[in-house]
C-alpha positions in Angstrom: 21.8 -14.3 -35.5 19.5 -12.1 -37.4 15.8 -11.6 -36.9 14.8 -13.7 -39.9 16.8 -16.7 -38.8 15.5 -16.4 -35.1 11.9 -15.9 -36.4 12.2 -18.9 -38.8 13.5 -21.2 -35.9 10.8 -19.9 -33.6 8.1 -20.7 -36.3 9.5 -24.2 -36.8 9.2 -24.8 -33.0 5.7 -23.5 -32.8 4.6 -25.7 -35.8 6.5 -28.9 -35.2 7.6 -29.2 -31.5 5.9 -32.0 -29.7 4.9 -32.3 -26.1 6.0 -35.4 -24.3 3.6 -36.3 -21.4 6.1 -38.5 -19.8 8.9 -36.0 -19.6 6.6 -32.9 -19.4 8.2 -30.7 -21.9 8.4 -29.8 -25.6 11.1 -31.0 -27.9 12.0 -30.9 -31.6 14.7 -32.7 -33.5 15.8 -31.2 -36.8 15.2 -34.5 -38.6 11.5 -34.2 -37.7 11.2 -31.2 -39.9 10.0 -31.7 -43.5 12.8 -31.6 -46.1 11.7 -28.4 -47.6 11.7 -26.7 -44.2 15.2 -28.0 -43.5 16.4 -26.8 -46.9 14.9 -23.3 -46.3 16.4 -23.2 -42.9 19.8 -24.0 -44.4 19.4 -21.3 -47.0 18.5 -18.7 -44.4 21.5 -19.7 -42.3 23.8 -19.4 -45.3 22.5 -15.9 -46.0 23.1 -15.1 -42.4 26.7 -16.3 -42.2 29.1 -16.3 -45.2 31.6 -18.5 -43.4 29.0 -21.2 -42.8 28.0 -21.0 -46.4 31.6 -21.4 -47.6 32.1 -24.4 -45.4 28.9 -26.0 -46.4 29.5 -25.7 -50.1 33.2 -26.6 -50.0 35.8 -29.2 -49.0 34.9 -28.8 -45.3 31.6 -30.6 -46.0 32.0 -34.4 -45.3 30.1 -35.0 -48.6 32.4 -33.0 -50.8 34.6 -35.7 -52.2 32.1 -38.6 -52.2 29.0 -36.8 -53.5 29.2 -33.1 -54.2 32.3 -32.9 -56.4 31.3 -35.9 -58.5 27.8 -34.4 -59.0 29.3 -31.1 -60.0 31.7 -32.6 -62.6 29.0 -34.8 -64.1 26.8 -31.7 -64.4 29.5 -29.6 -66.0 30.2 -32.3 -68.5 26.5 -32.5 -69.4 25.3 -29.0 -68.7 22.5 -29.2 -71.2 21.1 -32.4 -69.8 18.1 -31.5 -67.7 18.1 -34.8 -65.7 21.8 -34.1 -64.8 20.9 -30.6 -63.7 18.1 -32.0 -61.4 20.4 -34.6 -59.9 23.1 -32.0 -59.3 20.6 -29.7 -57.6 19.3 -32.6 -55.4 22.8 -33.8 -54.3 24.0 -30.3 -53.5 20.8 -29.4 -51.7 20.8 -32.5 -49.6 24.5 -32.4 -48.7 24.5 -28.7 -47.8 21.4 -29.1 -45.7 23.0 -32.1 -43.9 26.1 -30.0 -43.2 24.0 -27.3 -41.5 21.8 -29.7 -39.4 24.0 -29.5 -36.3 23.7 -25.7 -36.3 20.0 -25.9 -37.0 19.5 -28.2 -34.0 21.3 -25.7 -31.8 19.0 -22.9 -32.9 15.9 -25.1 -32.5 17.1 -26.1 -29.0 17.4 -22.5 -28.0 13.8 -21.8 -29.3 12.4 -25.0 -27.7 14.1 -23.9 -24.4 12.3 -20.5 -24.6 9.0 -22.3 -25.3 9.5 -24.6 -22.3 10.3 -21.7 -20.1 7.2 -19.9 -21.2 5.4 -23.0 -19.9 7.3 -23.0 -16.6 10.0 -25.5 -17.3 13.6 -24.7 -17.0 16.5 -25.6 -19.3 18.4 -27.4 -16.5 15.4 -29.6 -15.6 15.0 -30.7 -19.1 18.7 -31.4 -19.8 19.6 -33.0 -16.5 16.5 -34.7 -15.2 14.1 -34.7 -18.2 11.3 -33.3 -16.0 10.2 -29.9 -15.0 11.3 -28.4 -11.7 7.7 -27.2 -11.3 4.5 -27.4 -13.2 3.2 -24.8 -15.6 2.8 -21.4 -14.3 
C-alpha cells in the first residue's frame, strides 16, 4: 500500500470514525463515508494497484453484465448525448466504487485498529469481546 492510500484511509478514520460508549472503541463502516469520499478512495486504490483497477472495470465486477456493459453500449451509441454521458459516468463510478468497498473496509479496519490502539484498546478485544482489555492509557 502506498503512502497516499494509507494517508487517505487514516484521514477518513480521523474524520468519520465514531466512538461507541457502550463498546468503548472507535469504528467506521465504509458505507458511512460520503459518496464522493468513497469514489476518491476507489480512484486512489485503482492508481495503487492495476490488477484491482482491471477487475473493478471488467467482467470480474458483479455489475458488469447488468449495469456497466449496458451503460457503455448506450453511451457509445449516443456519444454526443450529454445526458447519456452523465448516466454512463454515474453507473460506472457507482459500480466500480461498490466493487472496491470490501478492500476499502479492510484498509479502514486497519486504520481504526491503529486509532483504537493509540487509545489503549487492542484489536483482539474489539474483535472478540467488543470491549477494551483495559482503559485508555
